[in-house]
Backbone as a ProteinNet text record, in pm:
[ID]
protein_1_A
[PRIMARY]
MVESVVFAPGDWGRGFVAQDPAESRPGTWAVLDDGCHWDREKAPRGVLASLSRYSLLPAAGSKGAVRVTAVATAHSSALGADEQLSTTLEEVLRCPEQHPRADSRITGLNSLGTPFGAREQEYADDSVLEAGQYVDKGDAAQPYRWMVARLGTVVVAVSVTGAKGHTEQELQQLGGDALGQMLVRVQQRLKVK
[TERTIARY]
9241.3	9364.5	9381.8	9272	9289.5	9335	9288.1	9329.8	9479.6	9536.6	9679.7	9765.9	9706.1	9780.6	9781.6	9667.3	9651.9	9734.4	9811.8	9894.3	9810.7	9855.4	9803.9	9894.9	9856.1	9939	10087.2	10116.1	10255.6	10338	10272.6	10344.4	10399.9	10338.2	10381.3	10512.3	10537.3	10659.5	10632.1	10740.5	10729.2	10645.3	10557.6	10477.9	10340.6	10314.6	10183.2	10079.6	9959.9	9849.2	9725.2	9624	9499.8	9420.3	9356.4	9261	9128.5	9032.3	8899.2	8800.4	8739.5	8747.9	8881.2	8917.8	9045	9036.4	8917.2	8902.9	8759.9	8745.9	8616.6	8520.2	8391.6	8288.9	8301.2	8289.3	8296.2	8187.4	8219.9	8122.6	8098.9	8182.6	8166.5	8293.2	8280	8397.8	8370.7	8477.1	8465.6	8415.5	8319.9	8260.3	8255.9	8292.8	8284.7	8151.9	8062.4	7928	7927.9	7809	7796.6	7834.3	7824.3	7861.6	8006.7	8087.8	8231.4	8257.7	8164.1	8182	8210.3	8306.1	8338.7	8246.1	8201.4	8116.9	8146.2	8097.5	8113	7978.5	7980.5	7859.7	7885.5	7776.7	7788.7	7873	7969.2	8056.7	7974.6	8000.6	7923.6	7963.3	7881	7917.6	8051.6	8133.9	8266	8374.7	8333.6	8429.7	8416	8518.2	8513.1	8531.6	8619	8645.3	8719.2	8695.6	8767.8	8784.7	8904.2	8932.5	9018.7	8979.7	9061.1	9097.2	9223.6	9267	9324.2	9288.2	9324.4	9419.3	9537.7	9638.5	9685.4	9761.1	9800.9	9934.7	10021.7	10143.2	10112.8	10092.1	10047.8	10147.1	10094.9	10179.4	10278	10399.6	10502.6	10596.8	10618.2	10708	10656.3	10742.6	10703.7	10639	10620.7	10564.4	10417.9	10337.5	10195.2	10169	10042.7	10002.5	9993.2	10047.2	10039.1	9933.1	9835.1	9729.1	9755.6	9738.9	9761.3	9644.5	9620.1	9518.6	9582	9550.5	9593.5	9469	9462.5	9343.2	9383.8	9305.6	9318.7	9178.6	9162.6	9035.5	9063.4	8998.7	9011.7	8891.2	8917.9	8812.8	8804	8690.4	8675	8744.3	8781.3	8851.5	8952.7	9053.6	9153.1	9086.7	8984.8	8913.4	8845.6	8783.8	8720	8821.6	8937.6	9044.2	9095	9109	9155.5	9055.7	8928.5	8822.8	8832	8869.5	8883.9	8991.7	9103.4	9209	9165.4	9093.4	9041.9	8949.6	8862.8	8770.2	8846.8	8953.8	9036.1	9091.1	9140.3	9192.9	9083.1	8966.2	8855.7	8797.8	8799.4	8739	8806.9	8935.2	9007.1	8963.1	8934.9	8886.1	8745.7	8664.4	8525.6	8521.8	8609.1	8608.7	8750.2	8803.3	8936.3	8939.3	8819.5	8806.8	8713.7	8760	8683	8668.3	8563.9	8533.2	8534.7	8647.8	8654.6	8569	8551.3	8467.2	8391.2	8293.5	8209.5	8291	8396.5	8470.6	8609.1	8631.9	8763	8746.6	8850.5	8845.5	8986.2	8990.9	9116.1	9102.9	9198.2	9188.5	9306.8	9291.4	9400.9	9450.3	9359.4	9401	9445.5	9554.6	9603.7	9630.5	9619.7	9649.6	9734.9	9808.8	9896.9	9889.4	9855.9	9853.4	9980.8	10034.9	10158.8	10142.2	10122.6	10106.7	10238.9	10229.6	10349.4	10435.1	10566	10658.5	10707.5	10636.5	10686.4	10818.1	10907.6	11043.2	11046.4	10954	10958.4	10866.7	10804.7	10705.9	10718	10778.4	10788.7	10750.6	10668.6	10633.8	10489.4	10405.6	10263.8	10210.8	10092.2	10030.2	9986.3	9953.9	9910.9	9919.4	9934.7	9938.4	9888.8	9838.6	9790.1	9842.7	9888	9929.2	9843.2	9783.3	9710.1	9783.7	9787.7	9851.4	9764.6	9758	9680.2	9710.5	9618.8	9632.6	9512.8	9539.4	9434.6	9410.1	9283.8	9247.8	9146.4	9180.8	9097.2	9048.3	8918.6	8856.4	8919.5	8948.6	9002.7	9150.1	9219.3	9363.7	9437.1	9566	9647.5	9650	9655.3	9660.1	9787.8	9775.6	9889.8	9899.2	10020.3	10034.4	9955.2	9897.2	9818.5	9861.8	9878.2	9913.1	9820	9774.1	9694	9762.1	9817	9892.8	9818.2	9791.7	9711.6	9788	9785.1	9850.2	9767.9	9772.3	9700.6	9799.1	9777.6	9852.6	9749.1	9731.9	9630.5	9492.2	9424.1	9286.3	9279.4	9395	9398.5	9448.1	9375.1	9414.8	9452.6	9572.3	9614.4	9635.3	9614.3	9628.4	9669.7	9738.5	9770.4	9747.1	9701.3	9696.4	9782	9846.3	9929	9890.8	9850.2	9816.5	9920.4	9989.2	10100.6	10058.8	10158.5	10137.3	10260.2	10246.2	10356.1	10481.5	10594.9	10721.4	10760.4	10676	10707	10722.9	10833.6	10858.5	10777.5	10752.8	10680.9	10758.4	10891.3	10974.4	10956.6	10950.9	10929	10794.5	10691.6	10557.6	10551.3	10616.1	10620.6	10689.9	10798.2	10873.9	10788.3	10719.2	10633.4	10526.8	10458.5	10353.9	10408.3	10518.1	10578.9	10626.6	10690	10737.6	10620.2	10513.9	10397.2	10332.5	10315.2	10254	10338.3	10470.7	10560.4	10551.5	10548.5	10541.4	10406.4	10299.2	10168.6	10163.8	10227.4	10233.9	10311.9	10419.8	10495.6	10405.3	10324.9	10231.9	10130.5	10083	9989.1	10057.3	10180	10254.9	10269.9	10305.3	10324.2	10195.4	10081.4	9954.5	9902.8	9930	9887.7	9989.9	10109	10222	10249.2	10252.2	10281.4	10426.9	10495.1	10633.6	10637
8743.3	8815	8840.7	8883.6	8916.5	8794.5	8675.8	8555.1	8531.2	8562.3	8538.4	8647.5	8763	8875.5	8869.6	8835.7	8842.6	8734.8	8778	8685.8	8578.5	8454.5	8341.9	8328.8	8247.4	8238.4	8210.9	8117.1	8081.3	8192.8	8289.5	8401.5	8497.6	8502.2	8594.2	8549.1	8419.7	8368.7	8241.4	8182.8	8055.9	8071.9	7978	7976.5	8039.2	8115.2	8177.2	8073.2	8085.9	7994.6	8078.7	8015	8084.7	8110.5	8227.4	8254.8	8189	8194.6	8143.2	8259.3	8307.5	8256.1	8293.3	8216.4	8237.1	8346.1	8365.9	8471.7	8523.7	8636.7	8704	8628.9	8660	8602.1	8660	8576.4	8626.4	8730.5	8827.9	8929	9038.1	9042.1	9144.1	9228	9340.1	9417.7	9486.3	9529.3	9586.4	9730.3	9763.1	9896.7	9943.1	10069.2	10130.2	10204.1	10157.9	10216.5	10347.4	10408.8	10537.6	10530.8	10412.1	10394	10353.3	10361.9	10329.8	10180.4	10095.5	9950.3	9898.6	9806.4	9744.7	9627.2	9616	9504.8	9475.3	9361.3	9328.4	9345.1	9414.1	9435.6	9391.8	9378.8	9344.3	9451.4	9407.7	9501.7	9587.8	9718.8	9807	9792.2	9850.6	9854.1	9924.5	9880	9939.9	9862	9776.7	9688	9551.2	9512.1	9385.8	9265.7	9280.8	9172	9228.6	9169.6	9207.7	9083.5	9066.5	8949.7	8990.9	8944.6	8963	8825.4	8807.2	8683.6	8719.4	8637.9	8664.5	8556	8597.8	8502.6	8541.4	8451.2	8466.3	8398.2	8466.9	8403.8	8370.7	8242.2	8206.5	8250.5	8270.3	8304.2	8190.9	8227.4	8127.6	8185.4	8111	8157.4	8286.7	8389.4	8517.8	8611.9	8564.1	8650.3	8618.1	8724.9	8708.8	8683.2	8656.1	8627.6	8756.1	8753.2	8865.8	8832.8	8923.9	8903.9	8992	8935.4	9010	8986.8	9085.8	9077	9124.5	9058.4	9101.6	9115.9	9226.1	9258.5	9304.7	9266.9	9325.1	9351.3	9468.9	9506.9	9556.6	9495.1	9535.8	9621.6	9742	9835.4	9837.3	9884.5	9893.8	10017.7	10112	10232.8	10278.2	10353.3	10410.1	10512.1	10581.3	10679.2	10611.8	10496.5	10420.8	10375.9	10330.8	10287.5	10406.2	10520.8	10642	10686.6	10672.5	10707.7	10622.8	10495.4	10407.7	10461.7	10510.2	10565.4	10695.9	10780.4	10905.3	10874.4	10775.5	10735.5	10684.9	10608.3	10555.9	10670.4	10774.6	10891	10960	10975.8	11047.3	10968.1	10835.8	10753.5	10772.8	10797	10817.7	10948.6	11050.1	11177.5	11159.1	11081.6	11057.2	10963.1	10861.9	10758.5	10733	10819.4	10793.9	10669.6	10624.2	10494.9	10408	10287	10196.9	10060.8	9987.6	9857.7	9749.7	9677.6	9573.1	9451.4	9425.6	9314.5	9363.2	9285.8	9326.8	9351.2	9272.6	9280.3	9342.9	9417.4	9480.1	9620.2	9702.6	9837.8	9884.2	9978	10042.1	10187.3	10236.5	10371.8	10456.7	10588.1	10681.4	10676.7	10651.7	10637.9	10770	10764.9	10875	10819.2	10904.4	10856	10956.9	10906.1	10988	10937.1	11025.5	10988.9	11034.8	10950.9	10984.2	10953	11055.1	11029.2	10988.7	10929.1	10890.2	11014.1	10995.7	11104.7	11174.3	11156.5	11211.1	11139.6	11208.5	11156.2	11012.8	10981.3	10849.1	10746.8	10781.1	10690.9	10689	10584.1	10569.8	10429.4	10361.2	10222.4	10205	10309.4	10296.2	10431.2	10432.1	10557	10642.2	10578.6	10649.5	10552.6	10605	10515.9	10589.3	10510.6	10563.4	10472.3	10533.4	10459.1	10505.6	10410.2	10439.7	10373.2	10442.7	10386.1	10415.8	10320.3	10337.2	10225.5	10204.6	10099.9	10006.1	9875.5	9773.9	9718.1	9720.8	9668.7	9556.8	9436.8	9319.5	9266.3	9260.1	9200.5	9250.2	9378.5	9433.9	9407.9	9342.9	9321.9	9455.7	9455	9575.6	9617.8	9748.1	9801	9756.2	9724.4	9681	9769.1	9785.3	9867.1	9808.5	9897	9856.7	9940.6	9875.6	9943.3	9895.5	9989	9958.4	10030.2	9955.1	10011.5	9981.8	10086.1	10073.9	10136.9	10074.4	10131.1	10100.9	10195.7	10178.5	10172.8	10078.4	10068.1	10052.8	10157.1	10152	10135.7	10029.4	10004.7	9910	9872.9	9774.6	9840.1	9814.2	9861.7	9740	9743.3	9636	9696.6	9614.9	9664	9551	9587.4	9490.7	9557.7	9479	9527.6	9434.1	9493.2	9416.5	9461	9366.3	9393.9	9328.8	9410.4	9362.9	9281.4	9238.3	9159.1	9172	9131.7	9138.2	9070.8	9138.2	9079.3	9108.9	9182.6	9218.7	9370.6	9417.6	9561.5	9624.4	9755.4	9827.6	9821.6	9827.4	9821.4	9687.2	9579.9	9445.1	9438.2	9496.1	9493.1	9577.9	9695.4	9784	9713	9643.5	9569.7	9458.1	9384.6	9274.5	9325.9	9434.1	9490.7	9550.9	9625.1	9688.8	9587.9	9480.9	9375.6	9308.7	9278.8	9213.2	9303.5	9431.6	9525.1	9536.3	9546.9	9556.3	9434.5	9316.3	9193.6	9180.2	9225	9220.9	9318.6	9435.4	9531.6	9474.6	9400	9334.4	9235.6	9160.3	9066	9138.9	9254.5	9334.4	9380.2	9431.6	9477	9365.5	9245.9	9132.6	9099.1	9109.4	9074.4	9184.2	9308.6	9419.1	9450.3	9390.1	9417.3	9566.8	9629.2	9772.9	9789	9884.4	9908.8	9998.4
7024.9	7051.5	7202.2	7269.8	7411.8	7491.6	7454.7	7527.2	7515.3	7398.7	7379.7	7442.3	7472.9	7531.2	7684.2	7743.4	7889.6	7960.3	8059.7	8138.2	8207.6	8196.7	8274.2	8397.7	8497	8618.5	8591.6	8504.7	8477.7	8416.2	8350.5	8288.7	8393.2	8510.7	8615.3	8680.4	8678.5	8740.3	8817.7	8868.2	8941.1	9066.9	9089.4	9211.7	9198.9	9092.7	9076.8	9036.2	9093	9063.3	9031.6	8973.9	8941.6	9068.7	9076.2	9183.9	9145.1	9235.6	9205.3	9219.9	9112	8975	8910.1	8808.3	8739.6	8633.1	8575.9	8476	8469.8	8402.3	8392.9	8301.5	8318.8	8232.2	8091.4	7988.5	7850.7	7823.1	7737.9	7698.8	7800.5	7907.2	8011.4	8024	8093.9	8132.2	8265.1	8332.5	8466.4	8459.9	8548.8	8553.6	8699.2	8722	8854.8	8864.5	8954.4	8961.3	9040.4	9053.1	9120.9	9268.4	9328.3	9468.6	9488	9380.4	9384	9408.8	9367.1	9372.9	9232	9222.3	9093.1	9067.5	8943.4	8902.9	8756.2	8709.6	8567.7	8499.3	8386.1	8307.1	8164.4	8091.2	7949.2	7880.2	7800.5	7730.4	7634.9	7631.2	7544	7396.9	7310	7168.2	7156.1	7065.6	7050.1	7123.1	7219	7284.7	7219.2	7145.6	7071.5	7163.4	7262.3	7357.9	7477.5	7594.1	7714.8	7801.4	7855.5	7938.7	8056.8	8175.7	8296.5	8349.9	8387.8	8454.2	8590.7	8690.4	8829.3	8879.2	8924.7	8971.8	9112.1	9171.9	9311.6	9334.7	9409.3	9460.1	9605.9	9638.1	9773.8	9881.3	10000.3	10114.9	10139.9	10180.5	10210.5	10315.3	10422.1	10528	10588.6	10590.6	10650.6	10549.9	10426.3	10321.7	10296.8	10281.8	10254.5	10107.3	10073.5	9935.1	9853.3	9732.1	9638.5	9533.8	9517.2	9417.9	9296.5	9178.3	9054.3	8958.2	8874.4	8769.9	8640.4	8530.8	8397.4	8311.2	8235.7	8157.5	8018.4	7917.9	7784	7730.8	7669.9	7609.4	7468.3	7370.5	7230.5	7193.1	7145	7103.3	6951	6900	6754.5	6699.2	6787.2	6741.9	6846.4	6800.3	6892	6983.7	6933.9	7014.8	7133.7	7110.9	7218.1	7321.9	7275.9	7367.3	7448.2	7382.2	7447.6	7554.6	7523.1	7618.6	7745.5	7729.6	7845.9	7939.9	7883.9	7969	8035.5	7962.8	8020.7	8138.4	8120	8225.7	8347.2	8322.8	8431.9	8517.1	8452.7	8525.6	8606.3	8545.2	8609.6	8727.4	8717.9	8823	8958.1	8958.6	9084.7	9149.8	9067.9	9122	9179.8	9110.5	9154.7	9274.7	9273.1	9377.2	9429.3	9520	9575.2	9663.9	9705.8	9773.8	9689.5	9655.2	9569.5	9636.3	9595.2	9655.5	9546.7	9531.7	9429.4	9464.1	9594.6	9642.4	9765	9807.6	9920.5	10047.3	10070.6	10197.1	10182.5	10073.6	10055.4	9996.6	10017	9962.1	9926.8	9834.2	9794.9	9836.4	9915.1	9969	9924.2	9939.7	9911.4	9768.4	9674.5	9535.3	9473.9	9401.5	9318.5	9180.3	9077.4	8943.2	8868.7	8771.7	8690.2	8547.3	8454	8312.7	8245.5	8158.2	8087.8	7939.6	7854.5	7711.3	7646.8	7528.5	7453.8	7428.3	7435.3	7407.5	7532.7	7643.7	7769.7	7800.1	7869.2	7888.9	7941	8033.5	8096.4	8030.1	7916	7857.4	7705.3	7652.8	7507.8	7463.5	7544.2	7515.6	7471.4	7484.4	7450.3	7403.5	7343.5	7298.9	7417.3	7527.3	7647.2	7764.6	7885.8	8002.4	8125.5	8220.8	8348.3	8459.6	8567.6	8686.4	8802.6	8872.7	8995.8	9110.9	9225.3	9344	9465	9554.8	9676.4	9774.2	9867.7	9968.6	9958.1	9967	9959	10099	10141.4	10273.5	10253.6	10299.5	10279.2	10413.8	10432.6	10552.9	10682.2	10690.3	10813.9	10837.2	10741.2	10754.3	10742.5	10768.1	10752.4	10605.5	10582.3	10445.8	10376.3	10247.7	10166.4	10041.9	9984.8	9864.9	9748.2	9667.9	9551.8	9431.9	9317.4	9192.1	9081.7	8998.4	8879.4	8764.5	8669.1	8558	8428.7	8350.7	8229	8113.2	7996.3	7879	7753.4	7659.1	7532.4	7417.8	7328.7	7204.6	7093.8	7014.1	6909.2	6968.7	6928.7	6974.3	7093.6	7149.9	7259.2	7388	7495.7	7628.4	7711.5	7771.3	7861.5	8000	8101.3	8238.6	8330.6	8438.2	8542.8	8677.8	8774.1	8911.6	8995.3	9095.6	9188.9	9329.2	9411.6	9550.8	9639.5	9715.6	9796.4	9917.2	9990.7	10111.6	10199	10323.7	10420.8	10362.5	10377.5	10335.1	10191.3	10116.9	9978.1	9971.3	9915	9907.2	9794.7	9806.2	9700.6	9570	9578.6	9458.2	9386.4	9463	9410.2	9335.4	9397.1	9338.3	9211.4	9215.6	9098.2	8982.2	9012.4	8910.1	8850.7	8936.4	8891.9	8795.4	8834.5	8749.9	8621.8	8632.7	8515.2	8413.1	8459.7	8368.3	8296.9	8371	8311.3	8207.2	8240.4	8146.3	8019.6	8037	7921.5	7830.8	7889.6	7809.1	7738.8	7804.2	7739.2	7621.8	7636.3	7525.5	7407.6	7435.3	7327.5	7253.8	7328.8	7266.2	7177.3	7224.5	7143.4	7015.1	7027.7	6910	6808.8	6857.1	6768	6694.4	6764.8	6702.4	6610.6	6643.2	6557.4	6449	6463	6372.5	6362.5	6480.1	6489.8	6532.7	6474.1	6513.3	6633.9
[MASK]
+++++++++++++++++++++++++++++++++++++++++++++++++++++++++++++++++++++++++++++++++++++++++++++++++++++++++++++++++++++++++++++++++++++++++++++++++++++++++++++++++++++++++++++++++++++++++++++++++

């Protein structure tokens, strides 16, 4: 199921290509360690499957490259899925600066959780938005968004890392559209109304 839900490069739009690596190792999921570094570890009990795919809109003309990630994690229970969102909220408090790779960092992170039924959120059982700045190899800081949503036992997420020449509104739209379409795919597979 996660393979059919997670966006591939072509799902993001024209011009997107796979990054290297193109996707995560099977049987693993992303974990933020005590030093605020991201790594992949063996998925714990209760996680049935997790997949991340990494895509890129290459730089063209005066515009820089936009990096995106799409993730789906299937849990054995709604409680386990809910715990993943709680952890996501707490991680920003513990690590307002995070290191996704050895030569890059995400700074100034803030997060906002929005449960189902809140005025602006009626598309998922729960959702979290993180926003900050992405700094890669000493380049200028770029806008960063991490959007996470839970539907039943499935958690989907997208990250969008901006680049020169792309507005924050453009990036928010790109991430929001991808997350929404992945949630529709989850609904179709779970046959949930």
